[in-house]
C-alpha positions as CSV (number, residue, x, y, z in Angstrom):
1,M,54.1,62.1,-19.1
2,E,50.7,60.9,-19.5
3,K,50.0,58.0,-18.3
4,P,49.6,55.2,-19.4
5,W,45.6,53.7,-17.7
6,L,44.6,57.3,-19.7
7,M,46.2,56.7,-22.5
8,E,44.8,53.3,-22.5
9,D,41.3,55.3,-21.7
10,A,41.3,57.5,-24.8
11,T,42.4,54.6,-27.3
12,A,38.5,52.9,-26.0
13,A,36.9,55.8,-26.4
14,W,38.3,56.3,-29.8
15,E,37.4,52.5,-31.0
16,G,33.9,53.1,-29.8
17,E,33.1,55.6,-31.3
18,G,33.9,53.7,-34.9
19,G,38.0,54.9,-34.1
20,A,39.1,51.6,-35.6
21,V,38.3,49.3,-38.0
22,A,38.1,45.8,-37.6
23,P,40.2,44.8,-40.2
24,A,37.9,43.3,-43.3
25,E,35.5,40.4,-43.6
26,K,36.3,38.1,-46.8
27,R,33.2,38.6,-48.2
28,L,31.2,36.3,-50.9
29,I,30.7,38.0,-54.3
30,G,27.2,37.3,-56.2
31,T,23.2,37.8,-55.2
32,V,21.9,38.5,-52.0
33,N,19.7,34.8,-52.3
34,Q,23.7,33.3,-53.2
35,V,26.0,35.0,-51.2
36,A,23.4,32.5,-48.0
37,W,23.5,29.6,-49.7
38,A,26.9,29.7,-50.1
39,E,27.4,30.8,-46.9
40,Q,25.9,27.6,-45.6
41,I,27.2,25.7,-47.8
42,K,31.4,27.5,-47.0
43,A,30.4,26.6,-43.2
44,N,29.9,22.5,-44.6
45,V,32.6,22.2,-46.7
46,S,35.1,23.5,-44.0
47,A,32.7,21.0,-41.5
48,E,34.1,18.7,-43.7
49,F,38.2,19.9,-44.2
50,D,38.0,19.4,-40.4
51,R,36.5,16.3,-39.7
52,V,38.9,14.6,-42.6
53,A,41.8,16.3,-40.3
54,K,40.0,15.1,-37.4
55,A,40.4,11.2,-38.8
56,L,43.9,11.4,-40.3
57,E,45.1,13.1,-37.3
58,S,43.4,9.8,-35.2
59,R,44.6,7.4,-37.5
60,A,48.4,8.5,-36.2
61,G,48.8,7.4,-33.2
62,G,49.0,4.0,-33.2
63,Q,51.7,4.5,-37.1
64,S,55.6,3.5,-37.3
65,E,57.3,6.5,-37.7
66,Q,57.1,6.8,-41.6
67,Q,53.5,6.0,-41.3
68,R,53.2,9.3,-39.2
69,S,55.9,11.4,-41.9
70,D,53.2,10.6,-44.7
71,T,50.2,10.9,-42.7
72,R,51.4,14.6,-41.3
73,A,52.6,15.5,-44.8
74,L,48.6,14.4,-46.0
75,I,47.2,16.8,-43.4
76,A,49.6,19.4,-44.6
77,I,48.4,18.6,-47.6
78,L,44.8,19.2,-46.4
79,E,44.9,22.0,-44.7
80,E,46.6,24.2,-47.6
81,K,43.4,22.7,-49.8
82,R,41.1,24.3,-47.5
83,A,42.9,27.8,-47.6
84,E,42.7,27.7,-50.8
85,V,38.9,26.7,-51.2
86,M,37.8,28.9,-48.4
87,A,40.0,32.0,-50.6
88,K,37.2,31.3,-52.9
89,D,35.0,35.2,-53.3
90,Q,32.4,33.6,-55.1
91,A,29.1,32.8,-53.8
92,G,28.7,30.4,-57.0
93,Y,31.5,28.8,-56.6
94,F,30.5,27.0,-53.7
95,I,26.9,26.3,-55.1
96,H,28.2,24.9,-58.1
97,E,31.5,22.8,-56.8
98,W,30.0,22.1,-52.8
99,Q,26.1,22.1,-52.8
100,E,27.0,18.3,-52.7
101,L,29.3,16.8,-50.4
102,R,30.9,13.6,-52.2
103,D,34.8,13.1,-52.3
104,Q,35.3,16.8,-53.2
105,V,37.9,17.3,-50.2
106,R,39.7,12.9,-50.8
107,T,40.1,13.3,-54.7
108,M,41.9,17.4,-54.1
109,I,44.5,15.6,-52.0
110,T,45.3,11.8,-54.2
111,Q,45.1,13.9,-57.5
112,G,48.1,15.9,-56.3
113,P,51.2,15.4,-56.6
114,R,52.4,14.7,-53.5
115,Y,50.2,12.4,-52.9
116,K,51.3,10.6,-55.9
117,A,55.3,11.0,-54.1
118,I,53.6,8.7,-51.4
119,Q,51.5,6.2,-52.9
120,A,55.1,6.1,-55.6
121,R,57.2,5.9,-52.7
122,R,55.4,3.5,-50.6
123,A,54.9,1.7,-54.2
124,A,59.0,1.8,-55.0
125,A,59.1,-0.1,-51.2
126,D,56.7,-3.2,-51.8
127,S,58.4,-3.3,-54.5
128,R,61.6,-4.1,-53.4
129,G,60.4,-7.4,-50.8
130,C,60.2,-4.7,-48.1
131,S,57.7,-6.6,-44.8
132,L,55.9,-5.2,-42.8
133,S,56.0,-5.9,-39.3
134,P,53.9,-7.3,-36.5
135,N,53.6,-3.5,-35.4
136,D,52.7,-2.0,-38.5
137,Q,50.5,-5.3,-39.6
138,R,48.2,-4.6,-36.7
139,S,48.4,-0.7,-36.9
140,Q,47.2,-1.2,-40.9
141,S,44.4,-3.4,-40.1
142,R,43.6,-0.8,-37.8
143,N,43.7,1.4,-40.8
144,V,41.4,-0.1,-43.5
145,S,37.7,0.7,-41.9
146,L,39.6,4.2,-41.6
147,T,40.8,4.8,-45.3
148,A,38.1,3.5,-46.3
149,E,35.4,5.7,-44.5
150,L,37.6,8.5,-46.1
151,G,37.7,7.5,-50.0
152,F,41.4,6.3,-49.3
153,T,42.9,3.0,-51.2
154,P,44.2,0.9,-48.4
155,R,47.3,0.0,-49.3
156,P,50.4,-1.7,-47.6
157,F,52.3,0.4,-45.6
158,A,56.2,-0.5,-46.0
159,R,58.3,0.1,-42.7
160,A,62.3,0.9,-43.2
161,L,64.0,-2.5,-41.9
162,P,68.2,-2.4,-42.9
163,K,68.3,-5.9,-42.2
164,D,66.1,-6.5,-45.4
165,G,67.6,-3.1,-47.3
166,C,64.2,-1.4,-47.6
167,H,64.4,2.2,-47.0
168,I,61.7,4.2,-47.7
169,L,63.0,7.9,-48.9
170,S,61.6,11.1,-47.6
């Protein structure tokens, strides 16, 4: 019977000699110069997704439960869009679409059907005459500058108040 440490030593030696293949990193396709340029742009794009995610996460702290739920949904959308973008393997895509960071991340989120559904749900609650509680009003005023920074249009958030008959459906 082999000793476990002997097997570990043999495996380590084999890997050290090139016997193990590291997982293949997805490489960009393009000329050498395009790939170098696109890798820099890709790093900036990743940082932009991180910045927006952190801003959304920090915003969730003082929100009502429905607002937090909506913010978590926005973060999930953001992460899906990040995965889509970062999976692209054409250097030209990053050079053409992301060379200058503008509002691409915001646009990707706000033009999706799930974001539009969140906005429609909020608008429906507003049209039913739901009012903001004092806590939600304070939360909304704190978030106006943050939403402006993210490029999101500030909209009033409604909190479900059974006595008013206002319910926000998930």
